[in-house]
N, C-alpha and C positions, 0 to 999 in steps of 0.2 A: 573512655571517651570524655568523661567529665573533666579530666585534667588537661585536655587539649585546648589550645587557644582557639577563638573563633576563626582566625585566619587559617590555622592548620585544618580545622574541620572543613572549611570551604575548599581549601586546596585538595584535601583528600577526596571530597565529593567530586571535584572537577576531574581528578585522575580516574576515579572509579567510573564516572560517566563516560569519559573518553575511551577507557579500556573496553567497556561494554559496547559502546556505540560503534567503534571502528569496525569490528567484524560484521555488525548488522548493516552498516553502510555499504561495505564491500560486497556483502551478500546481495543487497538490493541492486548494486551495479552489475553483479553477475547475472541476476535475473533479467535485467535490462539488456545485457549482452546477448542472452539467448534470443530474445525477441529481435534484436538488431541483426543477428546472424540470419534468422529466418527471412527478414526483409531483404537483405542483400542477396541471399541465394534465390529467392523467388523473383527478385528483380532481374537476375541473370536468366531465369527461365522465360520471362517475358512480361510486358506491361500488363497484359490482360490477366495473366495468372496472379500477378502482384495485386491488382485491383480486386480480384475474386477473393484472395486470401484476406485482404484488408476488410472487406465487408463481412466475411465469415468470422474473422477474429473479433470484430466489434460485437457481434451477436454472442459469441462465446464469452467475451469479457464481462457481459452483464451478469452471468452466473458465477464466473470466477471471482469477480470483485465482491459480489454479495457474499459468497462463501468465505472469502478472506476475512471480511468484516465479522462474520459470525464466529469463526474460530479464533479471531483476535481476542475474544472474551477470555480465553485461557490465560493470557498474560497477566492481567490484573488479579484474577482469581488466584493464580499460582503465587504471584509475588506477595499478595497479602497473607496467604497461608504460611509461606516460608519466612516472612518477616515476623509473624507471631510465633511460629514454631519451626525453627531452622531445620530440625531433624524429622519433620513430618513426612510420612511416606504414604499412608493410606489415603489421606485427603488429596494429596497431589495426584495419586493414581486415579482417584474418582474423577477429578477435573479433566485430566488428559483423556481418559476413556470416554467420558460423556461428550467431550469436544469432538472426538473422532466419530461418535454416533451422530452428532449434529452435522459434521462434514458429510457423512453418508446420506443424511436426510436432505441436504442441499443437492447432492450429486444425482440421486436417483431421478427426481423430477426434472433436473437439468438435462440428463441424458434423454429422457422421453421427449422433451420439448425440442432439444437440439437435433434429434433424429429427423424432425420435420423442418429442418432448416430451409430447404428449397421453397416450399410454399410460404414460409414466414418471410423470407427475403423478397419474394415476389409481392407479398402483401405490403411490404415497406417501399414498394415502387422500383425495385431493381429489375432490370431486363431479364427475361427467363434464362437466357444462356449464361449470364453472369451469376444468377442465383444458383443455377445447377452446378457451376464450377465452385462457387462458395460452399455449397453443401458437400461436394467431394472433399474439400479441405476440412470441414467441420466434423464429418462423420468419424474419422479416426481420432482427430484431435480431442474430441469431447471426452474420450476415455482417459485423458490425462487430468480431468477435472478433480476427481477424488484423490489421486496421488498428490496433486499440487496442494490440496487442502491438508492432506496428511503431513506433507513436508512443513507447511506453515504451522501446524499445531505442534509438531515435535520441535520445531525451531523455537516456538514460544516457551516450551518446557526447558530447553537448553538455556535460553536467555534468562528465564526466571532463576535458574541455578547459576547465572552469570558465567556460563560456559558456552558462548555462542560461536567459538572458532570452528567447531566441527561442521556446523551448517555452512560456514564460509567455504571450507575445503570441498565439501560435497557440491556446493554451488559452482565453484570453479570447475570441478570435474564435470558438472552438468553442461557447462559451456562447451567443453571439448567434445563430450559425447554427442551433444546436439549438432555441433558443426559437422562431425564425421558422419553421423547417422543421416542427417538431412541431406547432406551433399550426395551420399551414396544412394539414398532412396529417391531423391528428386531426379538425379541425372544418370542413375544406373552405374555408379562407380563402386570399386572395391568388391566386385562380384555380386552386388545387390541388384534387384530388379529396378528398372526405370519406371517409377510410379508417378512422377510429376507432382501435382498438387496433393493428391492422395498420400503420396510418400512424405510430403512435408508435414502433413497433419499426423501421420503415423510416427514419424521420427520425433516430433515434439512430445507426443503422448508417451512414447517409450522412454524419452529422456526424463520426463516428470516421474514416471514409474521407477526408473533407476535411482533417481534422487531420493524418493520416498523410501525405497528399500535400503539405500545406503544409510539413511538416518536410523532406520529400524535396526540394522546390523550394529551400528555404533551403540545404540541404546541397550541392546541385549548383551553386548560383549564388554563394554567399558565399565570398569568398577565404579566410576562416579555415578553412572546412570542405572546399572542393572539392578541395584538394590530396590528400585521402585517397582520392578516387575509390571511395567506399564501395560503389557499385552496379556497379562494373566486374566482369565475369566472375562475376556472382552465381551462375550455375549450377555453378561449379567446386567440386567436393567438397573438403573439408578435414576428414577424419574425426577426426584427433587433437584439433583445436580444437573440433569439434562435440561430441566426447565430454567434453572439458574443461568446456564450458558446461553440459552436463547434470550432471556430477559436482558442480559448484559450485551449480547452479541448483535441482536437485531438492530438496535439504534446505531451501533458502530457501522454495521453493514449499510444501513440507509444513509448515514453521513457520507461514507465513501461513495456510494452510488450517486448521491446528489452532486458531489463535486465532479465526478467523472462525467456524468451526463451533461453537466454544464459545459465542459470543454469539448465534448462530442458535438453539442448543439452549436458551439462557436464555429466549428469547422463548416457546418452546414450554412451558417450565416455568412461566412466568408465566401462560400460558393455562390451565394446570391449576389455578391458584389462583382467579383472578377476572378479569373484563373490566377492572375498575379497575386491577388490578396490571399488566395489559398496557399500558394507556394511560399509567400513571405511569412504567413502565419505558421506554416509547418516548420520553417527554420527557427523562428523565435520560440515556438513551443517546445521544439526538440532541445534547445539550449536550456530552457527553463526546467524541463523534465529531468535533464541530466543533473543539474545542480540540486534539484529537489530531493535526490537520493540521500543527501547529507541530513537535512532536517527530518526526513522520514526516519532515518536510522536513529537520530537523536530523540525523536518522538517515541520510538519503540523502547529506547533505553530509559527515557523519562517514566514511561509506564511502569517498568520494572523497579527502578530506583524509588519512585514515589510509593509504589505498592509495597515494597519491603518496609519502608519507613512507616507507612500506614498500618501495616500488620503489627509493628512494634508500638503503635500509638505514639510515635515520636514526632511531635508537632514541628520541632526545629528541623529534624531530618527531612520531613515532607517539604518544608519551605526550601531548604538547601537543594534538595534533589530537583525540584521543579524549576527554581530560578537558574540553577547552573545550566540545565539543558536548554532553557529558553535563551539565555545570554549566548551560549555557544551557537545555537541555531541562527539567531538574528545576526550575530557577528559574522558568521560565514556567509550568509545571504547578502549582507551589506557589502562584504568584500567582492562577491561576484557581481553585485549591482554596479559597483565602481568600475569593474572590468568591462561590463556591457556598455557603460557610458563612455569609457575611455577609448575602446577599440571596436566599435560596433561593425564597421565595414569589414575589418579583417575577420571577425567572427562569422559574418554572413557569407563571405567568399569561401569559407571552409565547406559549405554545403552546396555550392553551385559549381557546375562544370564550367570550363573556360568560356564556351560559347555563350552560355546563359549569363555568366558574369559580365562578359563583354557587352552584351545587349543592354545591361543595366536596368531593365524594366522592373525587376523584383527588388533590387538592392535598396533603393530609397524607401520603399514600403517596409522592408524588413528592418532597416535601421530605425525607422519611426516606431515600429512595434517593439524593438529592443529597448528603446528609451523608456517606454511604458513598462516593459518587462522588468527593468531595473527597480522600479517602484513596486511592481507586482511581486518580485523576489522576496523583499523584506516581509511583506504581509503574508506571503505564502509560507515562509519559514515560521513566522510567529504563530499562525493558526494551526499548522501541523504539530508543532511542539506543544502548543497550548492544549490541543485535543489529547495528546498523549499524557500530559500532566494530569488532566481531569480523569482520564481512564484509569490512571493509577489509584484514584480515589473511588473507583467504581461508578463514576458520574458519566453517563452516556446519553441519557434521554434528553436532557435540556440542551446539551451541545448539538444533538441531532436537530432540534428545533432551530437553533441558531444557524446551522448549516442551511436548512431549508429557506429561512428568511434571508440570510446573507447571499447565498449563491444564486437563488432563483428570483426572489423578489427584488433585491437590490442589484445583484450582478447582471442577471439577464434583463431586468427592466431597464437598467442604465445602458446596457449594450444596445438594446433596441432603440431607446430614445436618442442616444448620441449617434449611433451608427446610421440609423435610417430616418429618425425624426428630424435631427439637426444636420444630417448629411455628412457626418464625419467619417462614414464608411468604416474601413478596418480599424482605424485609429480609435473610433468610438467604441467598437466592440472590445478592444483591448483595455480601454479606459474603464469600461463596465466590469470586465473581469477583475481588474485591480481594485475597483470600488467594492465589489462583492467580497473579495478576500480581506480587504481592510476592515470591513464591518464585522466579518466572522472573527478575525484576529482580536479586535477590540472587545467583542463580546466574550470570547474565551478568556482573555486576560482579566476582564472585569469579574467574571465568575470565579476565577482562581483567587483573586484578591479578596473576595467575599466568602471564601470556603468555610471559615470558622463560623461566620454569622449565619450561613445557610445550613449549617449542620452537616457539612460534607466530611468533616474530620471528627472522629469520635472524641468525646470529652474524657477527662480523667487520665491517670498515668498510664493505663493500659486497657485496650479493648478486651472485653470478655469474649469467650469463644463464640457465644451465640448472638453477639450484638448485631442489630440491624441498623444500618446507617441511612438516616434521612430518606427512607423509602426506596433506596437503591438496591442493586442486585446482590450485595454482600449480606447474606442472610445466615440464619443459624444452620449449623452443620448437622446433617442427619447421620445415620449409621450406615456403614458399608465397609 
């Protein structure tokens, strides 16, 4: 490595990041395709069923997103260990096993609470009949919570080994299985019983279970993975590592939850303005969510690449890994922003039926939102990748505080002030969302620039095995 020119090192980093990120991005898109398939099929079943599934899904997502955040702790822990000791087996197994324990810890209370979905939805102001239908959807769906977290954990393990393609192929298989299962169980096709909403939840839970089992089969049979014996002595407690996963994972979970709840709240705010505002917002946010899969995948890749360099105590490698992912993410989102500014009407019409498009009531609003979404795009990409870069250093607590300040104090505060105080309506809400993301992205970048001064990067030529870094979750290794 020392004989390579700086240009060559940066080019190699860009190639490595792209190779790692591409399957992660495509897997994210596959997961989105599963959700999109469910929406389409339930839309065919009826508007009321679609509405019931939507309110049920939002309740389920509270637990799923929190759980995803917790198990994302595996990625920086694994990357750091493999960066320091590329042939490490025992410590890798400890992290994966205790992350799976953490996943089960999230799932069990989640199941108990989601079983009471009907009274919870009524408490949130939903009409009783709709709450009952939403509960019919949630009751089978909730058993997909633990398998989904297992899939996410094992995906982090594969990504840390820079072998993410298996998760992609299983994700693509999940899209196909979900489409067939849900169609059959919702409408009674392929010899399956017609179960309607309940069948939709069951089909999704079975799909998540099949995907988790598929990952497990690959891991126990593939020579690259089976040497780790991840599932051996699964019952054996390892409380220090279990606590370490939670210390690192809870701030990630809360950061994700703060962001997601901001966008859920934005939908309710749009509902206070007009039906047209809700429809226009749905179009703009759908486009933004689709493009977000790219910086999200780059964020996951940045965590691994930064973590590997961090494990080697390679200061230059840390810088290259972080800046490469950030430039890629911002460049992609800038390109999509230009597309949104160039052809907003054509993009909006993709989401509207001919009659709705002809009426034109939603189009001007959606175009206005897309203009703000273009600015929103760049900041969203920067904050997502920035968070991933910092996670690679094991830095999650302060970014969580940045998220709370940026999303809710600045973002929601500005949305309320502009949208209702100054009467900007939906445009004000979108301006507030963009402002919140801008603040978070600047704070993440500022912390990354000061990483050495803040002690986030260990000093010296190589970190010792038991180094604790600036009070963060990378602590001394126990025995197991």
